C-alpha positions as CSV (number, residue, x, y, z in Angstrom):
1,X,0.0,0.0,0.0
2,X,1.4,3.4,-0.9
3,X,1.0,6.6,1.1
4,X,-1.7,8.0,-1.1
5,X,-3.9,5.0,-0.4
6,X,-3.3,5.5,3.3
7,X,-4.3,9.2,3.1
8,X,-7.4,8.2,1.1
9,X,-8.5,5.7,3.7
10,X,-7.8,7.9,6.7
11,X,-10.0,10.7,5.2
12,X,-12.7,8.2,4.1
13,X,-16.1,9.6,4.9
14,X,-17.9,8.2,7.9
15,X,-21.3,6.6,7.3
16,X,-24.2,9.1,7.1
17,X,-25.7,7.9,10.4
18,X,-22.5,8.8,12.2
19,X,-22.4,12.3,10.7
20,X,-26.1,12.8,11.7
21,X,-25.4,11.5,15.2
22,X,-22.4,13.8,15.6
23,X,-24.4,16.8,14.5
24,X,-27.3,15.8,16.8
25,X,-25.1,16.0,19.9
26,X,-24.8,19.9,19.9
27,X,-28.5,20.1,19.1
28,X,-29.3,18.0,22.2
29,X,-27.2,20.3,24.3
30,X,-28.5,23.6,22.8
31,X,-31.8,23.9,24.6
32,X,-30.3,23.6,28.1
33,X,-27.4,25.9,27.1
34,X,-29.8,28.5,25.8
35,X,-32.0,28.3,28.9
36,X,-29.1,28.6,31.3
37,X,-27.8,31.6,29.3
38,X,-31.2,33.2,29.5
39,X,-31.0,33.0,33.3
40,X,-27.8,35.2,33.2
41,X,-30.0,38.2,32.5
42,X,-32.7,37.3,35.0
43,X,-31.0,35.7,37.9
44,X,-28.8,37.2,40.6
45,X,-25.1,37.9,40.1
46,X,-23.9,35.0,42.4
47,X,-24.6,32.3,39.8
48,X,-24.0,34.2,36.6
49,X,-20.4,33.1,36.2
50,X,-21.5,29.5,36.9
51,X,-24.2,29.6,34.2
52,X,-21.9,31.0,31.6
53,X,-19.1,28.6,32.4
54,X,-21.4,25.5,32.5
55,X,-23.0,26.6,29.2
56,X,-19.7,27.2,27.4
57,X,-18.2,24.0,28.7
58,X,-21.1,21.7,27.8
59,X,-21.5,23.3,24.3
60,X,-17.7,23.1,23.8
61,X,-17.6,19.4,24.7
62,X,-20.6,18.7,22.5
63,X,-19.0,20.4,19.5
64,X,-15.8,18.4,20.0
65,X,-17.7,15.3,18.8
66,X,-17.8,16.8,15.3
67,X,-14.0,16.1,15.1
68,X,-14.7,12.4,15.0
69,X,-16.5,12.7,11.7
70,X,-14.4,15.5,10.1
71,X,-10.8,15.6,8.9
72,X,-9.9,18.4,11.4
73,X,-10.4,15.8,14.2
74,X,-7.8,13.4,12.7
75,X,-4.8,15.8,12.2
76,X,-3.4,18.7,14.1
77,X,-4.0,21.9,12.1
78,X,-1.0,23.0,10.1
79,X,-0.9,26.4,11.7
80,X,0.0,24.8,15.1
81,X,3.7,25.3,15.8
82,X,5.9,22.2,15.8
83,X,3.2,19.6,15.7
84,X,1.1,20.9,12.9
85,X,0.1,18.3,10.4
86,X,0.7,15.3,12.6
87,X,-2.0,12.6,12.9
88,X,-3.9,12.6,16.2
89,X,-3.7,9.1,17.7
90,X,-7.0,7.4,17.7
91,X,-6.8,5.3,20.8
92,X,-6.7,8.1,23.4
93,X,-9.4,10.0,21.5
94,X,-11.7,6.9,21.5
95,X,-11.0,6.3,25.2
96,X,-11.8,9.8,26.2
97,X,-15.0,9.8,24.1
98,X,-16.1,6.5,25.4
99,X,-15.4,7.4,29.0
100,X,-17.3,10.7,28.5
101,X,-20.2,8.9,26.8
102,X,-20.4,6.2,29.5
103,X,-20.2,8.9,32.2
104,X,-23.1,10.8,30.7
105,X,-25.2,7.6,30.5
106,X,-24.4,6.8,34.1
107,X,-25.4,10.2,35.3
108,X,-28.7,10.0,33.4
109,X,-29.4,6.5,34.7
110,X,-28.6,7.7,38.3
111,X,-30.8,10.7,37.9
112,X,-33.7,8.7,36.6
113,X,-33.3,6.0,39.2
114,X,-33.0,8.6,42.0
115,X,-36.2,10.2,40.8
116,X,-38.0,6.9,40.9
117,X,-36.6,5.3,44.0
118,X,-35.3,8.3,46.0
119,X,-31.9,6.8,46.6
120,X,-30.6,10.1,47.9
121,X,-32.9,12.4,49.6
122,X,-32.7,15.8,47.9
123,X,-32.3,18.9,50.0
124,X,-31.3,22.4,49.2
125,X,-27.6,22.9,48.7
126,X,-26.7,26.6,48.2
127,X,-23.6,28.0,46.8
128,X,-23.2,30.6,49.6
129,X,-24.7,31.5,52.9
130,X,-26.8,34.2,51.3
131,X,-28.0,32.1,48.4
132,X,-31.8,32.1,48.2
133,X,-33.7,28.8,48.2
134,X,-35.1,28.0,44.8
135,X,-38.1,25.7,44.3
136,X,-37.5,22.2,42.9
137,X,-37.6,22.5,39.1
138,X,-40.6,20.9,37.3
139,X,-41.3,20.1,33.7
140,X,-41.0,23.7,32.7
141,X,-37.2,23.4,33.4
142,X,-36.7,19.7,32.8
143,X,-38.0,19.9,29.2
144,X,-34.8,21.8,28.4
145,X,-32.7,19.0,29.8
146,X,-34.7,16.1,28.3
147,X,-32.8,16.1,25.0
148,X,-29.5,15.7,26.9
149,X,-30.6,12.1,27.6
150,X,-29.4,11.3,24.1
151,X,-26.0,12.9,24.5
152,X,-24.2,9.9,26.0
153,X,-25.5,7.2,23.6
154,X,-24.8,9.4,20.6
155,X,-21.2,10.0,21.8
156,X,-20.7,6.3,22.3
157,X,-22.1,5.4,18.8
158,X,-19.9,8.0,17.1
159,X,-16.8,7.0,19.1
160,X,-17.4,3.3,18.2
161,X,-17.6,4.2,14.5
162,X,-14.4,6.3,14.8
163,X,-12.7,3.4,16.4
164,X,-13.8,1.0,13.6
165,X,-12.6,3.4,10.9
166,X,-9.3,3.9,12.7
167,X,-8.8,0.2,13.1
168,X,-9.3,-0.2,9.3
169,X,-6.6,2.4,8.7
170,X,-4.2,0.8,11.1
171,X,-4.8,-2.6,9.5
172,X,-4.2,-1.3,6.0
173,X,-1.0,0.6,7.0
174,X,0.7,-2.5,8.5
175,X,3.3,-3.8,6.1
């Protein structure tokens, strides 16, 4: 196999379902992010930084999954000094994505089981001594978080496809 074949395989397009799943991840996170950012303008100043940070972090992590279905997620950009153009190793990327996806699934399962069986009694935990007590959120808030239930399974599916494609490339590159 010559180097052009290797480049052709490593940039082979993922299946359409993987592309759709990767683009669905940010869309699943978007409602909760938009809702939290809307609270920045209505809530008190104590939690503003937290809402902005949590929204930026969750959306940033959700957008990173797009790298698993695009070429910019397989090679370091050329403009990066010293390491530009190098291939990003697939194993650590897959491990991090799978650990993240499994963690999201575990959090969702725990939340749903706790809601049903009351494993941990929920009480108010404030950020500071002067933090006001907020009522327990109902469906008017949870509807923004319901799409996030799909975040973990989608990440796992896209990471599994990325691992499969990387294994094919590794197999073809062996002499």
